C-alpha positions in Angstrom: -92.4 73.5 177.8 -91.2 76.5 175.8 -89.8 76.0 172.3 -86.9 78.0 170.9 -89.3 79.9 168.7 -91.4 81.0 171.8 -88.2 82.1 173.6 -87.3 84.2 170.5 -90.8 85.7 170.5 -90.5 86.6 174.2 -87.0 87.9 173.8 -83.8 87.8 175.7 -83.7 88.8 179.3 -80.5 90.6 180.3 -79.3 91.5 183.8 -77.5 94.9 183.8 -75.5 96.8 186.3 -75.7 100.5 185.4 -73.4 103.4 186.4 -75.2 106.7 185.7 -73.5 110.0 185.3 -70.4 108.4 183.7 -68.1 110.3 181.5 -69.4 108.5 178.4 -71.9 105.9 177.3 -70.3 102.5 177.0 -70.8 98.8 177.5 -68.0 97.4 179.7 -68.8 93.7 179.2 -70.0 90.7 181.2 -69.1 90.1 184.8 -70.6 87.2 186.7 -73.5 87.0 184.2 -74.3 90.7 184.5 -73.7 93.1 181.7 -72.0 96.2 183.1 -72.8 99.5 181.3 -72.1 103.2 181.9 -74.4 106.1 180.8 -73.9 109.8 181.0 -77.5 110.5 181.9 -78.4 111.1 185.6 -80.7 108.8 187.4 -83.5 111.4 187.3 -87.0 111.1 185.8 -86.1 108.0 183.8 -83.2 109.7 181.9 -80.7 106.9 182.8 -83.2 104.2 181.8 -83.8 105.9 178.4 -80.0 106.1 177.9 -79.7 102.4 178.8 -82.4 101.5 176.3 -80.7 103.5 173.5 -77.2 102.2 174.3 -78.3 98.5 174.4 -80.4 98.9 171.2 -77.5 100.5 169.4 -75.0 97.8 170.5 -77.4 95.0 169.5 -78.4 96.7 166.2 -82.1 96.6 167.0 -84.8 99.2 167.2 -85.0 101.0 170.6 -88.7 100.0 170.6 -87.7 96.4 171.1 -85.7 97.1 174.3 -87.6 97.5 177.6 -86.5 97.9 181.2 -88.7 95.3 182.9 -87.2 95.4 186.4 -85.1 97.7 188.5 -86.3 101.0 187.0 -85.1 102.9 190.1 -82.1 100.7 190.8 -78.6 100.3 189.4 -79.4 96.6 188.9 -81.8 96.3 186.0 -83.5 93.6 183.9 -83.9 94.4 180.3 -85.9 92.4 177.8 -84.9 92.5 174.1 -87.8 91.3 171.9 -87.0 89.2 168.9 -83.5 88.0 170.1 -82.5 84.9 172.0 -79.9 85.0 174.8 -77.4 83.4 172.4 -78.1 86.2 169.8 -77.4 88.8 172.4 -74.1 87.2 173.5 -73.0 86.9 169.9 -73.8 90.5 169.0 -72.0 91.8 172.1 -68.9 89.7 171.7 
């Protein structure tokens, strides 16, 4: 069984729905447990993933090195891990 401390060490896992080539970078909010985001970068050569990492890190006030796309790298539906934060921390910071 995992303890709260181990969950914090692993980090929060977020489900995202990404819209690339948007008019601006923004976080739209939660919809059915999925965080909807828009980025201006195109989905080419990882540009949109890099923009998602930067946007999420800026919104959560963490270093970009702590944010990693762990699933859906070539999809609009992504899973992003934020090291050092719990799911509750993420929800609080994005509220």
